[in-house]
PDB file with one MODEL, atoms N, CA, C and O in Angstrom:
MODEL        1
ATOM      1  N   MET A   1     -21.783 175.007 -18.640  1.00  0.00           N
ATOM      2  CA  MET A   1     -20.443 175.596 -18.634  1.00  0.00           C
ATOM      3  C   MET A   1     -19.955 175.733 -17.199  1.00  0.00           C
ATOM      4  O   MET A   1     -20.735 175.974 -16.277  1.00  0.00           O
ATOM      5  N   ASN A   2     -18.654 175.575 -17.034  1.00  0.00           N
ATOM      6  CA  ASN A   2     -18.119 175.767 -15.687  1.00  0.00           C
ATOM      7  C   ASN A   2     -17.625 177.192 -15.538  1.00  0.00           C
ATOM      8  O   ASN A   2     -17.611 177.935 -16.519  1.00  0.00           O
ATOM      9  N   GLY A   3     -17.225 177.592 -14.361  1.00  0.00           N
ATOM     10  CA  GLY A   3     -16.843 178.971 -14.070  1.00  0.00           C
ATOM     11  C   GLY A   3     -15.672 179.482 -14.878  1.00  0.00           C
ATOM     12  O   GLY A   3     -15.670 180.648 -15.273  1.00  0.00           O
ATOM     13  N   VAL A   4     -14.668 178.645 -15.140  1.00  0.00           N
ATOM     14  CA  VAL A   4     -13.477 179.087 -15.875  1.00  0.00           C
ATOM     15  C   VAL A   4     -13.836 179.402 -17.314  1.00  0.00           C
ATOM     16  O   VAL A   4     -13.401 180.422 -17.849  1.00  0.00           O
ATOM     17  N   ILE A   5     -14.617 178.552 -17.947  1.00  0.00           N
ATOM     18  CA  ILE A   5     -14.992 178.781 -19.339  1.00  0.00           C
ATOM     19  C   ILE A   5     -15.860 180.024 -19.459  1.00  0.00           C
ATOM     20  O   ILE A   5     -15.720 180.773 -20.426  1.00  0.00           O
ATOM     21  N   ASP A   6     -16.747 180.262 -18.508  1.00  0.00           N
ATOM     22  CA  ASP A   6     -17.591 181.452 -18.525  1.00  0.00           C
ATOM     23  C   ASP A   6     -16.740 182.717 -18.481  1.00  0.00           C
ATOM     24  O   ASP A   6     -16.999 183.659 -19.230  1.00  0.00           O
ATOM     25  N   VAL A   7     -15.725 182.751 -17.614  1.00  0.00           N
ATOM     26  CA  VAL A   7     -14.872 183.928 -17.494  1.00  0.00           C
ATOM     27  C   VAL A   7     -14.042 184.103 -18.756  1.00  0.00           C
ATOM     28  O   VAL A   7     -13.884 185.227 -19.232  1.00  0.00           O
ATOM     29  N   GLN A   8     -13.514 183.029 -19.303  1.00  0.00           N
ATOM     30  CA  GLN A   8     -12.700 183.131 -20.508  1.00  0.00           C
ATOM     31  C   GLN A   8     -13.514 183.621 -21.702  1.00  0.00           C
ATOM     32  O   GLN A   8     -12.994 184.339 -22.556  1.00  0.00           O
ATOM     33  N   SER A   9     -14.759 183.244 -21.762  1.00  0.00           N
ATOM     34  CA  SER A   9     -15.579 183.678 -22.887  1.00  0.00           C
ATOM     35  C   SER A   9     -15.913 185.163 -22.796  1.00  0.00           C
ATOM     36  O   SER A   9     -16.173 185.797 -23.819  1.00  0.00           O
ATOM     37  N   VAL A  10     -15.909 185.733 -21.582  1.00  0.00           N
ATOM     38  CA  VAL A  10     -16.193 187.146 -21.404  1.00  0.00           C
ATOM     39  C   VAL A  10     -14.970 187.987 -21.734  1.00  0.00           C
ATOM     40  O   VAL A  10     -15.102 189.062 -22.319  1.00  0.00           O
ATOM     41  N   LEU A  11     -13.784 187.516 -21.370  1.00  0.00           N
ATOM     42  CA  LEU A  11     -12.559 188.273 -21.647  1.00  0.00           C
ATOM     43  C   LEU A  11     -12.284 188.279 -23.147  1.00  0.00           C
ATOM     44  O   LEU A  11     -12.458 187.260 -23.816  1.00  0.00           O
ATOM     45  N   GLN A  12     -11.862 189.403 -23.667  1.00  0.00           N
ATOM     46  CA  GLN A  12     -11.589 189.540 -25.086  1.00  0.00           C
ATOM     47  C   GLN A  12     -10.094 189.421 -25.361  1.00  0.00           C
ATOM     48  O   GLN A  12      -9.301 189.900 -24.551  1.00  0.00           O
ATOM     49  N   GLY A  13      -9.689 188.832 -26.419  1.00  0.00           N
ATOM     50  CA  GLY A  13      -8.335 188.720 -26.942  1.00  0.00           C
ATOM     51  C   GLY A  13      -7.196 188.923 -25.968  1.00  0.00           C
ATOM     52  O   GLY A  13      -6.820 187.998 -25.249  1.00  0.00           O
ATOM     53  N   SER A  14      -6.617 190.181 -25.937  1.00  0.00           N
ATOM     54  CA  SER A  14      -5.424 190.447 -25.146  1.00  0.00           C
ATOM     55  C   SER A  14      -5.719 190.388 -23.648  1.00  0.00           C
ATOM     56  O   SER A  14      -4.828 190.065 -22.863  1.00  0.00           O
ATOM     57  N   GLU A  15      -6.943 190.693 -23.240  1.00  0.00           N
ATOM     58  CA  GLU A  15      -7.302 190.582 -21.825  1.00  0.00           C
ATOM     59  C   GLU A  15      -7.159 189.133 -21.356  1.00  0.00           C
ATOM     60  O   GLU A  15      -6.697 188.876 -20.244  1.00  0.00           O
ATOM     61  N   ARG A  16      -7.555 188.200 -22.204  1.00  0.00           N
ATOM     62  CA  ARG A  16      -7.490 186.797 -21.859  1.00  0.00           C
ATOM     63  C   ARG A  16      -6.032 186.352 -21.703  1.00  0.00           C
ATOM     64  O   ARG A  16      -5.721 185.545 -20.828  1.00  0.00           O
ATOM     65  N   ASP A  17      -5.137 186.877 -22.550  1.00  0.00           N
ATOM     66  CA  ASP A  17      -3.732 186.484 -22.516  1.00  0.00           C
ATOM     67  C   ASP A  17      -3.004 187.054 -21.296  1.00  0.00           C
ATOM     68  O   ASP A  17      -2.086 186.416 -20.781  1.00  0.00           O
ATOM     69  N   THR A  18      -3.400 188.248 -20.823  1.00  0.00           N
ATOM     70  CA  THR A  18      -2.705 188.879 -19.702  1.00  0.00           C
ATOM     71  C   THR A  18      -3.353 188.575 -18.355  1.00  0.00           C
ATOM     72  O   THR A  18      -2.853 189.003 -17.315  1.00  0.00           O
ATOM     73  N   HIS A  19      -4.430 187.858 -18.368  1.00  0.00           N
ATOM     74  CA  HIS A  19      -5.139 187.551 -17.125  1.00  0.00           C
ATOM     75  C   HIS A  19      -4.264 186.677 -16.237  1.00  0.00           C
ATOM     76  O   HIS A  19      -3.792 185.625 -16.669  1.00  0.00           O
ATOM     77  N   GLN A  20      -4.045 187.110 -14.997  1.00  0.00           N
ATOM     78  CA  GLN A  20      -3.260 186.359 -14.019  1.00  0.00           C
ATOM     79  C   GLN A  20      -4.210 185.687 -13.023  1.00  0.00           C
ATOM     80  O   GLN A  20      -5.188 186.299 -12.593  1.00  0.00           O
ATOM     81  N   PRO A  21      -3.933 184.443 -12.660  1.00  0.00           N
ATOM     82  CA  PRO A  21      -4.802 183.791 -11.677  1.00  0.00           C
ATOM     83  C   PRO A  21      -4.671 184.459 -10.313  1.00  0.00           C
ATOM     84  O   PRO A  21      -3.611 184.981  -9.966  1.00  0.00           O
ATOM     85  N   VAL A  22      -5.745 184.437  -9.554  1.00  0.00           N
ATOM     86  CA  VAL A  22      -5.758 185.016  -8.225  1.00  0.00           C
ATOM     87  C   VAL A  22      -5.025 184.078  -7.274  1.00  0.00           C
ATOM     88  O   VAL A  22      -5.263 182.870  -7.276  1.00  0.00           O
ATOM     89  N   ALA A  23      -4.133 184.639  -6.460  1.00  0.00           N
ATOM     90  CA  ALA A  23      -3.400 183.819  -5.490  1.00  0.00           C
ATOM     91  C   ALA A  23      -4.348 183.314  -4.413  1.00  0.00           C
ATOM     92  O   ALA A  23      -5.227 184.044  -3.954  1.00  0.00           O
ATOM     93  N   ARG A  24      -4.166 182.083  -4.021  1.00  0.00           N
ATOM     94  CA  ARG A  24      -5.012 181.524  -2.973  1.00  0.00           C
ATOM     95  C   ARG A  24      -4.494 181.967  -1.616  1.00  0.00           C
ATOM     96  O   ARG A  24      -3.289 182.112  -1.408  1.00  0.00           O
ATOM     97  N   GLN A  25      -5.411 182.174  -0.714  1.00  0.00           N
ATOM     98  CA  GLN A  25      -5.034 182.564   0.642  1.00  0.00           C
ATOM     99  C   GLN A  25      -4.581 181.332   1.411  1.00  0.00           C
ATOM    100  O   GLN A  25      -5.094 180.231   1.212  1.00  0.00           O
ATOM    101  N   LYS A  26      -3.614 181.540   2.289  1.00  0.00           N
ATOM    102  CA  LYS A  26      -3.174 180.448   3.138  1.00  0.00           C
ATOM    103  C   LYS A  26      -4.230 180.192   4.207  1.00  0.00           C
ATOM    104  O   LYS A  26      -4.874 181.118   4.698  1.00  0.00           O
ATOM    105  N   ARG A  27      -4.390 178.964   4.545  1.00  0.00           N
ATOM    106  CA  ARG A  27      -5.310 178.624   5.628  1.00  0.00           C
ATOM    107  C   ARG A  27      -4.604 178.849   6.950  1.00  0.00           C
ATOM    108  O   ARG A  27      -3.461 178.433   7.136  1.00  0.00           O
ATOM    109  N   THR A  28      -5.284 179.499   7.853  1.00  0.00           N
ATOM    110  CA  THR A  28      -4.696 179.722   9.163  1.00  0.00           C
ATOM    111  C   THR A  28      -5.008 178.575  10.112  1.00  0.00           C
ATOM    112  O   THR A  28      -4.312 178.386  11.109  1.00  0.00           O
ATOM    113  N   GLN A  29      -6.034 177.821   9.811  1.00  0.00           N
ATOM    114  CA  GLN A  29      -6.385 176.673  10.633  1.00  0.00           C
ATOM    115  C   GLN A  29      -6.437 175.451   9.733  1.00  0.00           C
ATOM    116  O   GLN A  29      -6.782 175.563   8.556  1.00  0.00           O
ATOM    117  N   PRO A  30      -6.100 174.293  10.265  1.00  0.00           N
ATOM    118  CA  PRO A  30      -6.183 173.096   9.435  1.00  0.00           C
ATOM    119  C   PRO A  30      -7.624 172.798   9.061  1.00  0.00           C
ATOM    120  O   PRO A  30      -8.559 173.152   9.778  1.00  0.00           O
ATOM    121  N   ALA A  31      -7.778 172.154   7.945  1.00  0.00           N
ATOM    122  CA  ALA A  31      -9.123 171.781   7.510  1.00  0.00           C
ATOM    123  C   ALA A  31      -9.704 170.800   8.510  1.00  0.00           C
ATOM    124  O   ALA A  31      -8.991 169.930   9.009  1.00  0.00           O
ATOM    125  N   PRO A  32     -10.981 170.926   8.808  1.00  0.00           N
ATOM    126  CA  PRO A  32     -11.574 170.007   9.782  1.00  0.00           C
ATOM    127  C   PRO A  32     -11.587 168.588   9.233  1.00  0.00           C
ATOM    128  O   PRO A  32     -11.850 168.374   8.050  1.00  0.00           O
ATOM    129  N   THR A  33     -11.307 167.637  10.082  1.00  0.00           N
ATOM    130  CA  THR A  33     -11.365 166.246   9.668  1.00  0.00           C
ATOM    131  C   THR A  33     -12.766 165.729   9.907  1.00  0.00           C
ATOM    132  O   THR A  33     -13.408 166.047  10.908  1.00  0.00           O
ATOM    133  N   VAL A  34     -13.211 164.949   8.992  1.00  0.00           N
ATOM    134  CA  VAL A  34     -14.563 164.419   9.080  1.00  0.00           C
ATOM    135  C   VAL A  34     -14.460 162.968   9.524  1.00  0.00           C
ATOM    136  O   VAL A  34     -13.827 162.152   8.853  1.00  0.00           O
ATOM    137  N   CYS A  35     -15.073 162.649  10.640  1.00  0.00           N
ATOM    138  CA  CYS A  35     -15.092 161.283  11.162  1.00  0.00           C
ATOM    139  C   CYS A  35     -16.534 160.848  11.326  1.00  0.00           C
ATOM    140  O   CYS A  35     -17.414 161.648  11.642  1.00  0.00           O
ATOM    141  N   LEU A  36     -16.748 159.604  11.113  1.00  0.00           N
ATOM    142  CA  LEU A  36     -18.053 159.069  11.446  1.00  0.00           C
ATOM    143  C   LEU A  36     -18.186 159.082  12.961  1.00  0.00           C
ATOM    144  O   LEU A  36     -17.213 158.791  13.658  1.00  0.00           O
ATOM    145  N   PRO A  37     -19.334 159.403  13.482  1.00  0.00           N
ATOM    146  CA  PRO A  37     -19.484 159.478  14.932  1.00  0.00           C
ATOM    147  C   PRO A  37     -19.039 158.210  15.660  1.00  0.00           C
ATOM    148  O   PRO A  37     -18.374 158.297  16.692  1.00  0.00           O
ATOM    149  N   ALA A  38     -19.388 157.055  15.148  1.00  0.00           N
ATOM    150  CA  ALA A  38     -19.020 155.810  15.818  1.00  0.00           C
ATOM    151  C   ALA A  38     -17.513 155.594  15.771  1.00  0.00           C
ATOM    152  O   ALA A  38     -16.922 155.142  16.752  1.00  0.00           O
ATOM    153  N   THR A  39     -16.895 155.909  14.658  1.00  0.00           N
ATOM    154  CA  THR A  39     -15.456 155.736  14.528  1.00  0.00           C
ATOM    155  C   THR A  39     -14.722 156.660  15.482  1.00  0.00           C
ATOM    156  O   THR A  39     -13.772 156.242  16.143  1.00  0.00           O
ATOM    157  N   GLY A  40     -15.145 157.896  15.559  1.00  0.00           N
ATOM    158  CA  GLY A  40     -14.516 158.849  16.467  1.00  0.00           C
ATOM    159  C   GLY A  40     -14.695 158.451  17.920  1.00  0.00           C
ATOM    160  O   GLY A  40     -13.789 158.625  18.736  1.00  0.00           O
ATOM    161  N   ARG A  41     -15.841 157.928  18.234  1.00  0.00           N
ATOM    162  CA  ARG A  41     -16.115 157.506  19.603  1.00  0.00           C
ATOM    163  C   ARG A  41     -15.216 156.336  19.993  1.00  0.00           C
ATOM    164  O   ARG A  41     -14.659 156.326  21.090  1.00  0.00           O
ATOM    165  N   TRP A  42     -15.069 155.349  19.106  1.00  0.00           N
ATOM    166  CA  TRP A  42     -14.209 154.204  19.421  1.00  0.00           C
ATOM    167  C   TRP A  42     -12.753 154.618  19.511  1.00  0.00           C
ATOM    168  O   TRP A  42     -12.004 154.074  20.323  1.00  0.00           O
ATOM    169  N   ALA A  43     -12.342 155.568  18.695  1.00  0.00           N
ATOM    170  CA  ALA A  43     -10.964 156.071  18.787  1.00  0.00           C
ATOM    171  C   ALA A  43     -10.741 156.761  20.128  1.00  0.00           C
ATOM    172  O   ALA A  43      -9.684 156.602  20.739  1.00  0.00           O
ATOM    173  N   LEU A  44     -11.718 157.517  20.583  1.00  0.00           N
ATOM    174  CA  LEU A  44     -11.629 158.170  21.885  1.00  0.00           C
ATOM    175  C   LEU A  44     -11.567 157.138  23.002  1.00  0.00           C
ATOM    176  O   LEU A  44     -10.761 157.267  23.923  1.00  0.00           O
ATOM    177  N   TYR A  45     -12.414 156.115  22.925  1.00  0.00           N
ATOM    178  CA  TYR A  45     -12.405 155.060  23.933  1.00  0.00           C
ATOM    179  C   TYR A  45     -11.050 154.356  23.982  1.00  0.00           C
ATOM    180  O   TYR A  45     -10.516 154.094  25.060  1.00  0.00           O
ATOM    181  N   ARG A  46     -10.507 154.054  22.818  1.00  0.00           N
ATOM    182  CA  ARG A  46      -9.210 153.386  22.787  1.00  0.00           C
ATOM    183  C   ARG A  46      -8.129 154.281  23.373  1.00  0.00           C
ATOM    184  O   ARG A  46      -7.273 153.811  24.123  1.00  0.00           O
ATOM    185  N   HIS A  47      -8.159 155.556  23.041  1.00  0.00           N
ATOM    186  CA  HIS A  47      -7.174 156.500  23.591  1.00  0.00           C
ATOM    187  C   HIS A  47      -7.256 156.550  25.114  1.00  0.00           C
ATOM    188  O   HIS A  47      -6.231 156.543  25.796  1.00  0.00           O
ATOM    189  N   ARG A  48      -8.466 156.601  25.638  1.00  0.00           N
ATOM    190  CA  ARG A  48      -8.630 156.618  27.092  1.00  0.00           C
ATOM    191  C   ARG A  48      -8.079 155.348  27.725  1.00  0.00           C
ATOM    192  O   ARG A  48      -7.395 155.402  28.746  1.00  0.00           O
ATOM    193  N   TRP A  49      -8.380 154.205  27.114  1.00  0.00           N
ATOM    194  CA  TRP A  49      -7.939 152.931  27.670  1.00  0.00           C
ATOM    195  C   TRP A  49      -6.421 152.844  27.683  1.00  0.00           C
ATOM    196  O   TRP A  49      -5.830 152.460  28.692  1.00  0.00           O
ATOM    197  N   VAL A  50      -5.784 153.198  26.564  1.00  0.00           N
ATOM    198  CA  VAL A  50      -4.325 153.119  26.459  1.00  0.00           C
ATOM    199  C   VAL A  50      -3.652 154.102  27.416  1.00  0.00           C
ATOM    200  O   VAL A  50      -2.708 153.737  28.117  1.00  0.00           O
ATOM    201  N   SER A  51      -4.129 155.339  27.447  1.00  0.00           N
ATOM    202  CA  SER A  51      -3.471 156.339  28.297  1.00  0.00           C
ATOM    203  C   SER A  51      -3.679 156.046  29.781  1.00  0.00           C
ATOM    204  O   SER A  51      -2.791 156.303  30.593  1.00  0.00           O
ATOM    205  N   ARG A  52      -4.837 155.516  30.136  1.00  0.00           N
ATOM    206  CA  ARG A  52      -5.074 155.172  31.545  1.00  0.00           C
ATOM    207  C   ARG A  52      -4.216 153.988  31.971  1.00  0.00           C
ATOM    208  O   ARG A  52      -3.727 153.955  33.101  1.00  0.00           O
ATOM    209  N   ARG A  53      -4.029 153.026  31.093  1.00  0.00           N
ATOM    210  CA  ARG A  53      -3.152 151.900  31.417  1.00  0.00           C
ATOM    211  C   ARG A  53      -1.704 152.352  31.520  1.00  0.00           C
ATOM    212  O   ARG A  53      -0.939 151.801  32.311  1.00  0.00           O
ATOM    213  N   ALA A  54      -1.323 153.335  30.742  1.00  0.00           N
ATOM    214  CA  ALA A  54       0.053 153.844  30.788  1.00  0.00           C
ATOM    215  C   ALA A  54       0.346 154.508  32.127  1.00  0.00           C
ATOM    216  O   ALA A  54       1.492 154.511  32.577  1.00  0.00           O
ATOM    217  N   LEU A  55      -0.665 155.065  32.764  1.00  0.00           N
ATOM    218  CA  LEU A  55      -0.463 155.683  34.079  1.00  0.00           C
ATOM    219  C   LEU A  55       0.058 154.678  35.103  1.00  0.00           C
ATOM    220  O   LEU A  55       0.824 155.037  35.998  1.00  0.00           O
ATOM    221  N   LEU A  56      -0.355 153.437  34.971  1.00  0.00           N
ATOM    222  CA  LEU A  56       0.077 152.414  35.926  1.00  0.00           C
ATOM    223  C   LEU A  56       1.559 152.074  35.791  1.00  0.00           C
ATOM    224  O   LEU A  56       2.160 151.536  36.721  1.00  0.00           O
ATOM    225  N   ASN A  57       2.143 152.382  34.648  1.00  0.00           N
ATOM    226  CA  ASN A  57       3.552 152.056  34.412  1.00  0.00           C
ATOM    227  C   ASN A  57       4.493 153.201  34.758  1.00  0.00           C
ATOM    228  O   ASN A  57       5.710 153.043  34.660  1.00  0.00           O
ATOM    229  N   LEU A  58       3.961 154.345  35.160  1.00  0.00           N
ATOM    230  CA  LEU A  58       4.815 155.489  35.477  1.00  0.00           C
ATOM    231  C   LEU A  58       5.410 155.352  36.882  1.00  0.00           C
ATOM    232  O   LEU A  58       4.781 154.810  37.790  1.00  0.00           O
ATOM    233  N   THR A  59       6.612 155.846  37.033  1.00  0.00           N
ATOM    234  CA  THR A  59       7.256 155.852  38.350  1.00  0.00           C
ATOM    235  C   THR A  59       6.694 156.998  39.185  1.00  0.00           C
ATOM    236  O   THR A  59       5.980 157.865  38.680  1.00  0.00           O
ATOM    237  N   ASP A  60       7.032 156.984  40.481  1.00  0.00           N
ATOM    238  CA  ASP A  60       6.573 158.068  41.360  1.00  0.00           C
ATOM    239  C   ASP A  60       7.099 159.423  40.900  1.00  0.00           C
ATOM    240  O   ASP A  60       6.387 160.422  40.988  1.00  0.00           O
ATOM    241  N   ASP A  61       8.329 159.468  40.414  1.00  0.00           N
ATOM    242  CA  ASP A  61       8.893 160.728  39.918  1.00  0.00           C
ATOM    243  C   ASP A  61       8.150 161.224  38.682  1.00  0.00           C
ATOM    244  O   ASP A  61       7.876 162.417  38.553  1.00  0.00           O
ATOM    245  N   GLU A  62       7.827 160.311  37.782  1.00  0.00           N
ATOM    246  CA  GLU A  62       7.089 160.704  36.575  1.00  0.00           C
ATOM    247  C   GLU A  62       5.678 161.166  36.924  1.00  0.00           C
ATOM    248  O   GLU A  62       5.171 162.124  36.340  1.00  0.00           O
ATOM    249  N   LEU A  63       5.053 160.491  37.864  1.00  0.00           N
ATOM    250  CA  LEU A  63       3.717 160.920  38.297  1.00  0.00           C
ATOM    251  C   LEU A  63       3.770 162.299  38.934  1.00  0.00           C
ATOM    252  O   LEU A  63       2.892 163.131  38.704  1.00  0.00           O
ATOM    253  N   ARG A  64       4.799 162.538  39.731  1.00  0.00           N
ATOM    254  CA  ARG A  64       4.955 163.847  40.369  1.00  0.00           C
ATOM    255  C   ARG A  64       5.140 164.931  39.299  1.00  0.00           C
ATOM    256  O   ARG A  64       4.650 166.048  39.462  1.00  0.00           O
ATOM    257  N   ASP A  65       5.844 164.608  38.204  1.00  0.00           N
ATOM    258  CA  ASP A  65       6.045 165.574  37.114  1.00  0.00           C
ATOM    259  C   ASP A  65       4.727 166.008  36.475  1.00  0.00           C
ATOM    260  O   ASP A  65       4.594 167.152  36.038  1.00  0.00           O
ATOM    261  N   ILE A  66       3.769 165.113  36.422  1.00  0.00           N
ATOM    262  CA  ILE A  66       2.480 165.473  35.816  1.00  0.00           C
ATOM    263  C   ILE A  66       1.442 165.876  36.857  1.00  0.00           C
ATOM    264  O   ILE A  66       0.275 166.094  36.532  1.00  0.00           O
ATOM    265  N   GLY A  67       1.872 165.970  38.098  1.00  0.00           N
ATOM    266  CA  GLY A  67       0.998 166.486  39.150  1.00  0.00           C
ATOM    267  C   GLY A  67       0.066 165.477  39.771  1.00  0.00           C
ATOM    268  O   GLY A  67      -0.990 165.845  40.284  1.00  0.00           O
ATOM    269  N   LEU A  68       0.437 164.203  39.736  1.00  0.00           N
ATOM    270  CA  LEU A  68      -0.394 163.154  40.332  1.00  0.00           C
ATOM    271  C   LEU A  68       0.417 162.360  41.339  1.00  0.00           C
ATOM    272  O   LEU A  68       1.646 162.319  41.280  1.00  0.00           O
ATOM    273  N   ASP A  69      -0.293 161.730  42.266  1.00  0.00           N
ATOM    274  CA  ASP A  69       0.371 160.746  43.120  1.00  0.00           C
ATOM    275  C   ASP A  69      -0.163 159.370  42.713  1.00  0.00           C
ATOM    276  O   ASP A  69      -1.031 159.261  41.847  1.00  0.00           O
ATOM    277  N   TYR A  70       0.369 158.321  43.351  1.00  0.00           N
ATOM    278  CA  TYR A  70       0.003 156.967  42.940  1.00  0.00           C
ATOM    279  C   TYR A  70      -1.494 156.701  43.088  1.00  0.00           C
ATOM    280  O   TYR A  70      -2.099 156.085  42.211  1.00  0.00           O
ATOM    281  N   SER A  71      -2.088 157.152  44.168  1.00  0.00           N
ATOM    282  CA  SER A  71      -3.513 156.880  44.383  1.00  0.00           C
ATOM    283  C   SER A  71      -4.392 157.576  43.333  1.00  0.00           C
ATOM    284  O   SER A  71      -5.390 157.010  42.886  1.00  0.00           O
ATOM    285  N   GLN A  72      -4.025 158.789  42.945  1.00  0.00           N
ATOM    286  CA  GLN A  72      -4.785 159.494  41.903  1.00  0.00           C
ATOM    287  C   GLN A  72      -4.621 158.785  40.555  1.00  0.00           C
ATOM    288  O   GLN A  72      -5.588 158.630  39.810  1.00  0.00           O
ATOM    289  N   ALA A  73      -3.394 158.358  40.247  1.00  0.00           N
ATOM    290  CA  ALA A  73      -3.147 157.657  38.986  1.00  0.00           C
ATOM    291  C   ALA A  73      -3.903 156.337  38.950  1.00  0.00           C
ATOM    292  O   ALA A  73      -4.473 155.968  37.923  1.00  0.00           O
ATOM    293  N   ARG A  74      -3.907 155.623  40.082  1.00  0.00           N
ATOM    294  CA  ARG A  74      -4.626 154.353  40.146  1.00  0.00           C
ATOM    295  C   ARG A  74      -6.131 154.569  39.981  1.00  0.00           C
ATOM    296  O   ARG A  74      -6.796 153.793  39.296  1.00  0.00           O
ATOM    297  N   ALA A  75      -6.665 155.613  40.602  1.00  0.00           N
ATOM    298  CA  ALA A  75      -8.095 155.923  40.465  1.00  0.00           C
ATOM    299  C   ALA A  75      -8.447 156.230  39.013  1.00  0.00           C
ATOM    300  O   ALA A  75      -9.477 155.776  38.517  1.00  0.00           O
ATOM    301  N   GLU A  76      -7.608 156.990  38.337  1.00  0.00           N
ATOM    302  CA  GLU A  76      -7.855 157.318  36.928  1.00  0.00           C
ATOM    303  C   GLU A  76      -7.703 156.077  36.046  1.00  0.00           C
ATOM    304  O   GLU A  76      -8.489 155.863  35.122  1.00  0.00           O
ATOM    305  N   ALA A  77      -6.697 155.273  36.336  1.00  0.00           N
ATOM    306  CA  ALA A  77      -6.426 154.091  35.513  1.00  0.00           C
ATOM    307  C   ALA A  77      -7.503 153.024  35.639  1.00  0.00           C
ATOM    308  O   ALA A  77      -7.704 152.240  34.711  1.00  0.00           O
ATOM    309  N   THR A  78      -8.185 152.979  36.747  1.00  0.00           N
ATOM    310  CA  THR A  78      -9.216 151.950  36.936  1.00  0.00           C
ATOM    311  C   THR A  78     -10.604 152.393  36.485  1.00  0.00           C
ATOM    312  O   THR A  78     -11.563 151.630  36.600  1.00  0.00           O
ATOM    313  N   LYS A  79     -10.720 153.613  35.977  1.00  0.00           N
ATOM    314  CA  LYS A  79     -12.009 154.054  35.425  1.00  0.00           C
ATOM    315  C   LYS A  79     -12.299 153.273  34.152  1.00  0.00           C
ATOM    316  O   LYS A  79     -11.378 152.959  33.399  1.00  0.00           O
ATOM    317  N   PRO A  80     -13.557 152.956  33.901  1.00  0.00           N
ATOM    318  CA  PRO A  80     -13.906 152.343  32.616  1.00  0.00           C
ATOM    319  C   PRO A  80     -13.643 153.323  31.463  1.00  0.00           C
ATOM    320  O   PRO A  80     -13.737 154.539  31.635  1.00  0.00           O
ATOM    321  N   PHE A  81     -13.317 152.782  30.301  1.00  0.00           N
ATOM    322  CA  PHE A  81     -12.952 153.639  29.166  1.00  0.00           C
ATOM    323  C   PHE A  81     -14.090 154.534  28.699  1.00  0.00           C
ATOM    324  O   PHE A  81     -13.836 155.565  28.077  1.00  0.00           O
ATOM    325  N   TRP A  82     -15.330 154.173  28.980  1.00  0.00           N
ATOM    326  CA  TRP A  82     -16.455 154.990  28.514  1.00  0.00           C
ATOM    327  C   TRP A  82     -16.762 156.156  29.451  1.00  0.00           C
ATOM    328  O   TRP A  82     -17.585 157.010  29.122  1.00  0.00           O
ATOM    329  N   ARG A  83     -16.117 156.200  30.602  1.00  0.00           N
ATOM    330  CA  ARG A  83     -16.327 157.329  31.513  1.00  0.00           C
ATOM    331  C   ARG A  83     -15.271 158.390  31.282  1.00  0.00           C
ATOM    332  O   ARG A  83     -14.105 158.086  31.029  1.00  0.00           O
ATOM    333  N   GLU A  84     -15.693 159.622  31.373  1.00  0.00           N
ATOM    334  CA  GLU A  84     -14.785 160.747  31.167  1.00  0.00           C
ATOM    335  C   GLU A  84     -13.886 160.969  32.335  1.00  0.00           C
ATOM    336  O   GLU A  84     -13.061 161.882  32.314  1.00  0.00           O
TER     337      GLU A  84
ENDMDL
END
């Protein structure tokens, strides 16, 4: 027997008819996503590669907005994707 049938069999006549379901609580945090370790690692590597290459296309003004100069952006962009 499952849990619902067990509870219904315990409740008698009018109790069963007036029984209200319990409201579910809202989740305050999103449910954790489950990734295979290798899949998550390759996604991280790809993200690093794409974002580091994007640094090379930013103008001096855009780099200044994010707190970098050209030499810092170039150093970050030339790092291999597997390095943090």
